[in-house]
C-alpha positions as CSV (number, residue, x, y, z in Angstrom):
1,M,38.7,-28.0,12.0
2,G,37.8,-31.5,13.2
3,G,38.5,-34.1,10.5
4,R,38.3,-37.8,10.0
5,S,41.5,-38.7,11.9
6,S,41.9,-39.9,15.5
7,E,43.1,-36.4,16.3
8,H,39.7,-34.9,15.7
9,D,39.1,-33.6,19.2
10,I,42.6,-32.2,19.4
11,S,41.9,-30.3,16.2
12,L,38.7,-28.8,17.7
13,A,40.6,-27.6,20.8
14,S,43.3,-26.1,18.6
15,A,40.8,-24.4,16.3
16,G,38.8,-23.0,19.2
17,S,41.9,-21.1,20.5
18,V,42.7,-19.8,17.0
19,I,39.1,-18.6,16.4
20,E,38.9,-16.9,19.8
21,V,41.9,-14.7,19.0
22,L,41.3,-14.1,15.3
23,R,37.6,-13.1,15.6
24,D,38.7,-9.9,17.4
25,R,40.4,-8.7,14.3
26,Y,39.1,-10.6,11.4
27,D,35.7,-11.8,10.0
28,T,35.9,-15.5,10.6
29,V,33.8,-18.5,9.6
30,S,34.4,-22.1,10.7
31,V,34.1,-25.2,8.6
32,E,33.8,-28.3,10.8
33,I,34.5,-31.7,9.4
34,D,33.0,-34.6,11.4
35,R,34.5,-38.0,12.0
36,E,32.7,-39.4,8.9
37,G,34.2,-36.7,6.7
38,H,31.0,-34.6,6.4
39,W,31.6,-30.8,6.2
40,A,29.4,-28.3,7.9
41,L,29.1,-24.5,8.1
42,P,27.9,-22.6,11.2
43,A,24.4,-21.3,11.5
44,A,25.5,-17.8,10.5
45,V,28.5,-16.5,8.6
46,P,30.0,-13.0,8.3
47,P,28.5,-10.7,5.7
48,A,31.5,-11.2,3.4
49,L,30.5,-14.8,3.0
50,E,26.7,-14.3,3.0
51,A,26.4,-16.0,-0.4
52,A,26.7,-19.3,1.5
53,E,24.1,-18.3,4.1
54,H,21.0,-19.9,2.6
55,A,22.6,-23.1,1.5
56,S,22.4,-26.4,3.3
57,R,24.7,-26.6,6.4
58,S,25.5,-30.3,6.1
59,V,27.4,-31.5,3.1
60,E,29.2,-34.6,1.8
61,T,32.8,-35.6,1.9
62,L,33.6,-33.9,-1.4
63,P,32.6,-30.5,-0.2
64,V,33.2,-28.3,-3.3
65,L,31.4,-30.8,-5.6
66,A,28.6,-31.8,-3.2
67,D,27.3,-28.5,-1.9
68,S,27.6,-24.9,-3.0
69,S,27.8,-23.5,0.6
70,V,31.3,-24.8,1.3
71,A,32.4,-23.8,-2.2
72,A,31.0,-20.3,-1.6
73,A,32.7,-20.1,1.8
74,L,36.0,-21.1,0.3
75,A,35.7,-18.8,-2.7
76,G,34.8,-15.8,-0.4
77,A,37.6,-16.3,2.0
78,D,40.8,-14.2,1.9
79,V,42.7,-17.0,3.6
80,V,42.0,-20.4,5.0
81,F,43.6,-21.6,8.3
82,P,43.6,-25.4,8.3
83,V,43.7,-26.5,11.9
84,L,43.6,-30.2,11.1
85,H,45.8,-32.9,12.5
86,G,46.7,-36.3,11.0
87,P,45.4,-37.9,7.8
88,F,42.7,-36.2,5.7
89,G,43.9,-32.7,6.8
90,E,47.6,-32.5,7.7
91,D,48.7,-34.8,4.9
92,G,48.2,-32.6,1.8
93,T,44.7,-33.7,1.0
94,V,42.9,-30.5,2.2
95,Q,45.9,-28.4,0.9
96,G,45.3,-29.9,-2.5
97,L,41.6,-29.0,-2.3
98,L,42.5,-25.4,-1.5
99,E,45.0,-25.3,-4.3
100,L,42.3,-26.3,-6.7
101,A,40.0,-23.7,-5.3
102,G,42.8,-21.0,-5.7
103,V,42.5,-20.0,-2.0
104,P,45.5,-18.9,0.1
105,Y,46.0,-21.1,3.2
106,V,48.2,-21.2,6.2
107,G,51.0,-23.7,6.6
108,P,53.0,-26.0,4.3
109,G,51.8,-26.9,0.8
110,V,50.8,-30.2,-0.7
111,L,54.2,-31.8,-1.2
112,A,55.6,-30.8,2.2
113,S,52.4,-31.8,4.0
114,A,52.4,-35.3,2.4
115,L,56.1,-35.8,2.8
116,C,56.3,-34.8,6.5
117,M,53.2,-36.9,7.4
118,D,55.1,-40.0,6.1
119,K,57.9,-40.6,8.7
120,D,59.6,-43.2,6.5
121,V,59.9,-41.0,3.4
122,F,60.6,-37.9,5.4
123,K,63.6,-39.5,7.1
124,A,64.9,-40.7,3.7
125,V,64.8,-37.2,2.3
126,L,66.6,-35.8,5.4
127,R,69.2,-38.5,5.2
128,D,69.8,-37.5,1.6
129,R,70.2,-33.9,2.6
130,G,72.7,-34.8,5.4
131,V,70.4,-34.1,8.3
132,P,70.8,-36.6,11.1
133,V,67.7,-38.6,12.0
134,T,66.7,-41.4,14.4
135,S,67.4,-44.9,13.0
136,S,64.5,-47.1,12.0
137,V,63.4,-49.9,9.7
138,T,60.1,-49.9,7.7
139,L,57.7,-52.8,7.6
140,R,54.6,-53.5,5.4
141,H,52.1,-56.3,5.7
142,G,53.9,-59.6,4.8
143,D,57.4,-58.3,5.4
144,P,59.6,-60.4,7.7
145,V,59.7,-58.9,11.2
146,E,63.3,-58.0,11.6
147,H,65.2,-55.1,13.1
148,P,68.8,-54.6,14.2
149,F,68.1,-52.6,17.4
150,P,68.5,-53.7,21.0
151,Y,65.3,-53.5,23.1
152,P,63.5,-51.4,23.9
153,V,62.3,-50.1,20.5
154,F,59.3,-48.0,19.4
155,V,56.8,-49.3,16.9
156,K,54.7,-46.7,15.2
157,P,52.4,-46.2,12.2
158,A,54.3,-44.3,9.5
159,R,51.5,-41.8,8.9
160,L,49.8,-40.7,12.1
161,G,50.4,-38.3,14.9
162,S,49.8,-37.6,18.6
163,S,51.4,-40.9,19.5
164,V,48.3,-42.8,18.3
165,G,49.1,-46.5,17.6
166,I,52.6,-46.2,19.1
167,S,54.1,-48.7,21.5
168,K,57.3,-48.9,23.5
169,V,58.4,-52.5,23.1
170,H,60.6,-53.8,25.9
171,D,61.3,-57.3,24.6
172,E,60.5,-59.7,21.7
173,A,57.3,-60.9,23.4
174,E,55.8,-57.5,23.2
175,L,56.6,-57.0,19.5
176,G,53.7,-58.9,18.0
177,P,51.0,-57.1,19.9
178,A,52.7,-53.7,19.1
179,L,52.8,-54.5,15.4
180,E,49.1,-55.6,15.5
181,L,48.1,-52.3,17.1
182,A,50.1,-50.2,14.6
183,F,48.7,-52.1,11.6
184,R,45.2,-51.1,12.7
185,H,46.1,-47.5,11.7
186,D,48.4,-47.9,8.7
187,E,49.7,-50.4,6.2
188,K,53.3,-49.1,6.8
189,L,55.1,-49.2,10.1
190,L,58.4,-48.1,11.6
191,I,60.4,-50.0,14.2
192,E,62.6,-47.3,15.6
193,E,65.7,-47.3,17.7
194,F,65.3,-46.2,21.3
195,V,67.4,-43.1,21.9
196,D,68.2,-42.6,25.6
197,G,68.2,-38.8,25.5
198,L,66.2,-35.6,26.0
199,E,63.1,-34.9,24.0
200,V,63.5,-31.4,22.6
201,E,61.2,-29.5,20.3
202,C,61.7,-26.4,18.2
203,G,59.3,-24.2,16.2
204,V,59.9,-22.8,12.8
205,L,58.2,-19.8,11.2
206,G,58.6,-18.3,7.8
207,N,58.6,-18.9,4.0
208,R,61.8,-18.3,2.1
209,E,63.7,-17.0,5.2
210,P,62.4,-19.2,8.1
211,I,63.4,-18.6,11.7
212,A,63.6,-21.0,14.6
213,S,62.2,-20.5,18.1
214,L,64.0,-21.2,21.3
215,P,63.9,-24.9,21.8
216,G,62.2,-26.6,24.8
217,Q,62.6,-29.9,26.6
218,I,59.6,-32.1,27.0
219,V,59.5,-33.5,30.6
220,T,56.9,-36.2,31.4
221,H,56.3,-38.4,34.4
222,A,55.1,-41.2,32.1
223,E,57.5,-43.8,30.7
224,W,57.4,-42.0,27.3
225,Y,55.7,-39.1,25.7
226,D,52.4,-40.9,24.9
227,F,48.9,-39.5,24.1
228,S,47.9,-39.0,27.7
229,A,51.2,-37.2,28.5
230,K,50.6,-34.9,25.6
231,Y,47.1,-33.9,26.2
232,E,46.0,-34.6,29.8
233,E,46.3,-31.8,32.4
234,G,49.8,-32.0,34.0
235,G,50.9,-34.7,31.7
236,M,54.0,-32.8,30.6
237,E,56.2,-29.8,31.4
238,L,58.0,-27.7,28.9
239,I,61.4,-26.3,29.9
240,V,62.6,-23.4,27.7
241,P,65.5,-23.3,27.1
242,P,66.3,-27.0,27.6
243,P,69.2,-28.1,29.9
244,I,71.7,-28.7,27.1
245,S,74.8,-26.8,26.0
246,D,74.6,-23.5,24.1
247,E,76.2,-25.3,21.2
248,S,73.5,-28.0,21.2
249,V,70.7,-25.3,21.4
250,E,72.2,-23.7,18.3
251,R,72.5,-27.1,16.7
252,V,68.8,-27.8,17.3
253,Q,67.8,-24.4,15.8
254,C,70.0,-24.9,12.8
255,L,68.8,-28.5,12.1
256,A,65.1,-27.4,12.6
257,V,65.5,-24.9,9.8
258,E,67.4,-27.4,7.7
259,A,64.7,-30.0,8.1
260,F,62.0,-27.3,7.4
261,V,63.8,-26.4,4.1
262,A,64.6,-30.0,3.1
263,G,60.9,-30.9,3.6
264,E,59.8,-28.0,1.3
265,C,57.9,-26.4,4.1
266,E,56.5,-22.9,4.3
267,G,54.6,-21.1,7.0
268,M,55.0,-23.2,10.1
269,A,56.3,-26.4,11.5
270,R,57.4,-28.0,14.8
271,V,60.5,-30.1,14.6
272,D,60.9,-32.8,17.3
273,F,64.4,-33.9,18.3
274,L,66.2,-36.4,20.6
275,V,69.4,-35.1,22.1
276,R,71.8,-37.6,23.4
277,G,74.9,-35.9,24.9
278,D,76.3,-33.8,22.1
279,E,74.3,-35.8,19.4
280,V,71.2,-34.1,18.0
281,L,68.8,-36.2,16.0
282,V,65.7,-35.1,14.1
283,N,62.8,-37.5,15.0
284,E,59.7,-35.9,13.3
285,L,58.4,-32.7,11.7
286,N,54.7,-31.7,12.3
287,T,53.3,-29.3,9.7
288,I,50.2,-28.4,11.7
289,P,51.3,-28.7,15.4
290,G,48.9,-28.4,18.3
291,F,47.6,-24.8,18.2
292,T,46.1,-23.8,21.5
293,S,47.8,-20.9,23.2
294,T,49.3,-23.4,25.7
295,S,50.5,-25.8,23.0
296,V,54.2,-26.3,22.6
297,Y,54.5,-24.4,19.3
298,A,52.9,-21.3,20.7
299,K,54.8,-21.5,24.0
300,L,58.1,-21.8,22.2
301,F,57.5,-18.6,20.2
302,A,56.1,-16.8,23.2
303,A,59.4,-17.6,25.0
304,S,61.1,-16.2,21.8
305,G,59.3,-12.9,22.0
306,I,56.4,-13.6,19.6
307,S,53.0,-13.6,21.3
308,Y,50.1,-15.9,20.2
309,P,48.1,-13.2,18.5
310,E,51.2,-12.0,16.7
311,L,52.1,-15.5,15.7
312,L,48.6,-16.0,14.1
313,D,49.0,-12.6,12.2
314,R,52.4,-13.6,10.9
315,L,51.0,-17.0,9.6
316,I,48.2,-15.3,7.8
317,E,50.6,-12.8,6.2
318,L,52.9,-15.6,5.2
319,A,50.0,-17.5,3.6
320,L,49.0,-14.4,1.5
321,E,52.6,-13.7,0.6
322,R,53.1,-17.3,-0.7
323,H,49.9,-17.2,-2.7
324,E,50.8,-13.9,-4.4
325,R,54.3,-15.2,-5.2
326,Q,53.0,-18.4,-6.7
327,R,50.4,-16.6,-8.8
328,R,53.2,-15.0,-10.8
329,Y,54.3,-18.2,-12.3
330,A,53.0,-19.6,-15.6
331,Y,51.6,-23.2,-15.4
């Protein structure tokens, strides 16, 4: 939990909720990564991981190489639950570390995590698979600043989450500052068409046979679903099911699963949509969504009949199932 990204605090809040539920039924140990990338173990660990107990608690940014305590904690774990958001955690980097360590872990693998973190490449893959996505153009440093969309538009870093670095641009005069802000976070940006529709989100759970939750509409009193609307008390309301037709609800669920499969995901994901009339467009896919018991992903599955503790149990079972399945292959 934690991590180097701007979503560090959100990760800690999510992980706190996960730990609170899991420790009633599992031996748990937390590995906290600070904003500089240093890994730390708690003062005490469960007996199953006592090999790490006498080692140093503060380690370097290459944990397995730099300190035996984290290596022992990973090696002694039955399953790892990465509750990390954004770069250096949700983007396939930690998943690659766990693959090298041979440890089962919750959530999508290396390819899916990296793919879905990059909004530009993710949209390209979905377009190729026939899944409708929001329209956007991609910019890098030095590219001419051009786009075909009427204002307003959204400018966003290609590989970040929680609305960090995103601006709603109302006219050409606001475009330059928005690009400057986004370029502070990434070398690749998206200028995205504004879709005047409902923001609808849907959870997906499973490995080879994923299921979709009931979808929900995001309602916010802010101009758009920005960081404060997502995380401040009273910033948003979730309406489940959303006020769209039954056909559109089914379309959202089908496209959520299609996007999940096209992105090579397993375990979990939250798929974000924009619904404009009868048109349903995929906007993003989050491989490690917010994970408090009151986060959207948990609420959607609670409304679908799967409680928060049961959801965590299923995710652990899915992690173990995938690990055992992949062990059967010769590499």
